[in-house]
Steps between C-alpha positions, in 0.01 A plus 500: 500500500818538315806290577693803614244575760476154665675431820843329454574155627852464659728195473477483886125467484527234237744305700273537808216351306717214376614432865124481607442262202782277594360495858160403378642237264696344796177500717312314215769244471490440875116456478557259210220684332716520182842455604631143503289363216487597137176607344345219323451669149474822320134494560548497879715808466249667288226403741685650800594803314147555378371448855744759638427744219121489582574566854709796405200632288269443798738695727544786249126531472441523861412840610440447871764464773863478462539333165865594443639212706266263298630632168862486614467126643325390169779654289754311712294184459505538120875552502548183718302293265697630203828440671407142594361445163830605335689272749295208416549555120870537543527196712289315262267400778185523296302216354417689185 
């Protein structure tokens, strides 16, 4: 499909998605799943990201049921790991 034929994404849609991402990040911080502690190493970041990637692949390959929410959730999980990873790098929280 040519770029000109693809559906356009509005700035408002991007902002809504970013708001949802912020909400999910706050939720993870409250759970202390990631939030209040730095990742231990670059290998931990890679491991978590790889795990989430494989879960995304599995969700994409699902042909049964309502797979769209699964794909969407895995994309958010990947974004969260990336954001926390960058934060840990910037805060020098990793034991390289």
